[in-house]
C-alpha positions as a printed Julia matrix, in Angstrom:
306×3 Matrix{Float64}:
  -1.79   11.6    21.57
  -5.37   12.56   20.72
  -6.21   15.01   17.97
  -7.34   17.79   20.31
  -3.86   17.89   21.82
  -2.6    18.9    18.35
  -5.26   21.59   17.96
  -2.82   24.45   17.34
  -0.76   22.45   14.86
  -3.83   21.25   12.98
  -5.21   24.8    12.79
  -1.92   25.93   11.24
  -1.95   22.94    8.85
  -5.43   23.95    7.72
  -4.32   27.56    7.21
  -1.26   26.57    5.19
  -3.15   23.91    3.24
  -5.59   26.59    2.07
  -2.9    29.22    1.48
  -0.74   26.91   -0.62
  -3.7    25.12   -2.28
  -2.13   21.86   -1.13
  -3.72   18.44   -0.78
  -2.95   15.97    2.02
  -3.15   12.25    1.23
  -2.88    9.52    3.87
  -2.54    5.79    3.54
  -4.88    3.5     5.47
  -1.97    2.48    7.74
  -1.19    5.99    8.99
  -1.76    6.97   12.62
  -5.3     8.07   13.51
  -4.51   11.8    13.71
  -3.01   11.81   10.21
  -5.99    9.98    8.73
  -8.35   12.47   10.39
  -6.63   15.56    8.99
  -6.11   14.19    5.46
  -8.19   15.24    2.48
  -8.22   11.63    1.26
  -7.42    8.29    2.89
  -6.9     5.14    0.85
  -4.48    2.61   -0.59
  -1.27    3.63   -2.31
  -2.34    3.48   -5.95
  -5.7     5.15   -5.36
  -3.92    8.0    -3.6
  -1.41    8.35   -6.45
  -4.28    8.51   -8.92
  -5.94   11.2    -6.81
  -2.64   13.1    -6.81
  -2.56   12.9   -10.6
  -6.14   14.16  -10.99
  -6.11   16.94   -8.43
  -5.59   20.55   -9.45
  -3.42   21.06   -6.38
   0.22   21.61   -7.27
   1.49   20.57   -3.84
   0.83   17.02   -2.61
   1.65   16.05    0.97
   1.83   12.25    0.8
   1.56   10.63    4.22
   2.87    7.15    3.55
   6.2     5.6     2.67
   8.8     6.4     0.03
   7.61    4.17   -2.83
   4.12    5.65   -2.53
   5.37    9.21   -2.89
   7.51    8.02   -5.82
   4.42    6.6    -7.52
   2.65    9.92   -7.12
   5.69   11.71   -8.54
   5.79    9.26  -11.48
   2.15    9.95  -12.35
   2.4    13.7   -11.6
   5.92   14.88  -12.5
   4.72   18.47  -12.77
   3.6    18.54   -9.13
   5.58   18.94   -5.93
   5.2    15.68   -4.01
   6.35   15.92   -0.4
   6.91   13.02    2.0
   6.76   14.41    5.56
   9.39   11.92    6.79
  11.94   11.07    4.11
  13.21    8.12    6.16
   9.83    6.36    5.91
  10.85    3.49    3.65
   9.5     0.04    2.87
  11.77   -2.94    3.62
   9.88   -5.13    1.14
  10.33   -2.62   -1.7
  14.02   -2.55   -0.9
  14.24   -6.35   -1.26
  14.26   -5.94   -5.05
  16.67   -3.78   -7.02
  16.73   -3.04  -10.72
  20.05   -4.78  -11.45
  18.86   -8.02   -9.88
  15.59   -7.81  -11.81
  17.58   -7.55  -15.03
  19.49  -10.7   -14.05
  16.2   -12.54  -13.56
  15.08  -11.33  -16.97
  18.15  -12.95  -18.49
  17.54  -16.14  -16.52
  13.92  -16.29  -17.73
  14.09  -14.69  -21.21
  10.5   -15.55  -22.12
   8.98  -14.05  -18.97
   7.54  -10.6   -18.45
   8.02   -8.77  -15.16
   5.0    -7.88  -13.04
   6.03   -5.68  -10.16
   3.82   -5.02   -7.17
   3.27   -1.31   -6.7
   5.21   -1.76   -3.43
   8.48   -1.43   -5.33
  10.93    1.34   -6.13
  10.64    3.56   -9.18
  13.82    2.0   -10.57
  12.26   -1.48  -10.36
   9.04   -0.27  -11.95
  11.15    1.13  -14.77
  12.55   -2.33  -15.64
   9.13   -4.0   -15.31
   6.52   -4.66  -17.96
   3.49   -4.23  -15.71
   2.7    -3.0   -12.24
  -0.09   -4.36  -10.07
  -1.72   -3.8    -6.71
  -2.81   -6.37   -4.16
  -6.39   -5.67   -5.28
  -5.83   -6.26   -9.0
  -2.84   -8.64   -9.16
  -4.91  -11.75   -9.93
  -7.01  -10.02  -12.58
  -3.95   -8.5   -14.24
  -2.06  -11.81  -14.45
  -5.17  -13.56  -15.75
  -5.7   -10.99  -18.47
  -2.25  -10.2   -19.83
  -1.37  -12.27  -22.92
   1.99  -13.54  -21.65
   2.15  -17.04  -20.16
   5.4   -16.76  -18.16
   5.82  -14.16  -15.44
   8.39  -12.94  -12.94
   6.39  -11.62   -9.98
   8.07   -9.34   -7.47
   8.88   -8.4    -4.78
   6.34  -10.08   -2.44
   6.48  -13.87   -2.38
   3.21  -14.23   -0.5
   1.22  -12.13   -2.95
   3.04  -13.94   -5.77
   2.0   -17.34   -4.46
  -1.54  -16.06   -3.87
  -1.68  -15.09   -7.56
  -0.05  -18.32   -8.73
  -2.67  -20.42   -6.92
  -5.46  -18.54   -8.64
  -3.87  -18.49  -12.1
  -2.43  -22.03  -12.29
  -2.4   -22.04  -16.09
   0.51  -19.6   -16.13
   4.12  -20.14  -15.1
   5.06  -17.71  -12.35
   8.56  -17.22  -10.95
   8.15  -15.71   -7.48
  10.66  -13.27   -6.01
  11.7   -14.08   -2.4
  10.71  -10.74   -0.79
   8.11  -10.18    1.92
   6.49   -7.59    4.16
   8.11   -7.84    7.58
   4.87   -6.79    9.29
   2.56   -9.3     7.58
   5.22  -12.02    7.73
   4.98  -11.95   11.54
   1.52  -13.52   11.44
   1.42  -17.3    11.8
  -1.5   -19.73   11.62
  -1.49  -20.11   15.42
  -2.4   -16.42   15.7
  -5.66  -17.12   13.9
  -6.36  -20.15   16.05
  -5.85  -18.13   19.23
  -7.95  -15.22   17.98
 -10.81  -17.5    16.95
 -10.78  -19.15   20.38
 -11.22  -15.75   22.02
 -13.67  -14.42   19.4
 -15.36  -17.49   17.87
 -18.12  -15.45   16.24
 -15.76  -13.06   14.42
 -14.7   -13.29   10.77
 -10.96  -13.32    9.99
  -9.95  -10.89    7.24
  -6.31  -10.82    6.12
  -4.09   -9.19    3.51
  -2.58  -11.33    0.7
   0.89  -10.32    1.9
   0.36  -12.85    4.71
   1.9   -16.33    4.69
   0.23  -19.17    2.77
  -0.83  -21.07    5.92
  -2.38  -17.89    7.32
  -4.32  -17.31    4.12
  -5.67  -20.87    4.26
  -7.1   -20.26    7.74
  -8.74  -16.92    6.94
 -12.35  -16.22    6.01
 -11.44  -13.49    3.51
  -8.24  -12.36    1.78
  -8.06   -8.89    0.27
  -6.3    -5.58   -0.1
  -7.0    -2.75    2.33
  -9.71   -1.36    0.05
 -11.22   -4.83   -0.41
 -11.22   -5.47    3.35
 -13.02   -2.17    3.92
 -15.6    -2.99    1.25
 -16.09   -6.51    2.63
 -16.83   -5.15    6.1
 -19.23   -2.57    4.69
 -21.17   -5.2     2.75
 -21.11   -7.95    5.37
 -24.02   -8.5     7.76
 -21.5    -9.77   10.32
 -20.8    -7.59   13.34
 -17.37   -8.78   14.51
 -14.11   -9.01   12.57
 -10.53  -10.06   13.29
  -8.24   -7.92   11.15
  -5.0    -9.39    9.81
  -3.23   -6.39    8.36
  -1.48   -3.27    9.67
  -3.31   -1.84   12.67
  -3.89    1.59   11.1
  -6.78    0.27    9.02
  -8.91   -0.32   12.1
  -9.36    3.43   12.61
 -10.95    3.79    9.18
 -12.98    0.63    9.59
 -14.4     1.82   12.91
 -15.24    5.27   11.55
 -17.05    3.79    8.55
 -18.77    1.05   10.59
 -19.37    2.39   14.12
 -21.87   -0.37   14.9
 -19.33   -3.13   14.25
 -16.46   -4.47   16.38
 -12.87   -5.04   15.27
 -10.01   -7.0    16.82
  -6.39   -6.87   15.69
  -5.2   -10.38   14.82
  -1.75   -9.88   16.34
  -0.19   -7.12   18.46
   2.82   -7.2    16.12
   0.84   -5.75   13.2
   2.53   -2.36   13.32
   4.59   -0.93   10.46
   7.15    1.37   12.07
   7.73    3.21    8.81
   4.04    4.02    8.41
   4.05    5.4    11.94
   6.92    7.83   11.26
   4.57   10.48    9.9
   3.25   12.75   12.67
   1.19   15.92   12.84
   4.27   18.12   13.53
   6.04   16.57   10.5
   3.06   17.34    8.26
   3.11   20.91    9.55
   6.84   21.16    8.85
   6.3    19.79    5.34
   3.74   22.51    4.63
   5.89   25.22    6.17
   9.1    24.3     4.35
   7.76   22.45    1.3
  10.23   19.63    1.74
  11.41   16.91    1.57
  10.39   16.74   -2.09
  10.37   13.32   -3.73
  11.55   13.32   -7.34
  12.15   10.63   -9.93
  14.78   11.06  -12.69
  13.09   11.65  -16.08
  14.49    8.52  -17.72
  13.17    6.36  -14.86
   9.92    8.29  -14.58
   8.96    7.68  -18.21
   9.59    3.92  -18.11
   8.01    3.47  -14.67
   4.93    5.36  -15.8
   4.62    3.01  -18.77
   4.45   -0.03  -16.48
   1.79    1.65  -14.34
  -0.26    2.67  -17.36
   0.02   -0.78  -18.97
  -1.55   -2.2   -15.82
  -4.66   -0.12  -16.4
  -5.2    -1.7   -19.83
  -5.81   -5.12  -18.3
  -7.89   -4.45  -15.21
């Protein structure tokens, strides 16, 4: 549905946003209409940092559960609302705190680096957090030589290849959306668009990464396109990013690498749900104080090394 068909709802969202002095944040993977009505669009950590810095006391976080948790961790005094509470992340749920503690016992000399795509409870039993944009730099710079990296195995292997001097134990989790891409998808796409550059996310499989022209986070992909003189790109990450890419680069052409690059959880947030969130100020995402403090430490320790 196009934005003009939501005109009445969006007008009411704007009225309530102003009345409640609320801020609306949207991840790059959200549907087009949500990106267009948001105050800020970006990756999960950048949005959480914006939430922490804003003077707004009400944050409508259009993303998935772990993202709203991260905002709540960094801004416990604010009301963080996730328009659809059922919008989870299967990869984040592939690691739980008890299992992480077992791995810590198995590898007593290792520190735990948890991808920001993890639950607050997992962040709380981690030493550092990282993003897909800074994972390599963080692992390179921290003093420890042995690391448990979780929950994404593909990002973990991507880091391990680039920091071979360190011993990295990789958790077996994965993103179900990025995992769908196989090397043959790139071969087919390049046959159809031989003059296009292939840009993928590091959550993709190893063989996919080997066939790509560029590997980067959503923010890095957007910067690469902005800086590149090329005019055509094949995008190997969740389809929502193409809307932002096209808006920022109207003279360039983008092709989705695979039709399966849709995260159903990211698509749960709709304009009516954002309106409901502003009307009712729920569902509120909270993190227990004892978890919040420890999880915040792992996020803040990350910033010391990037």
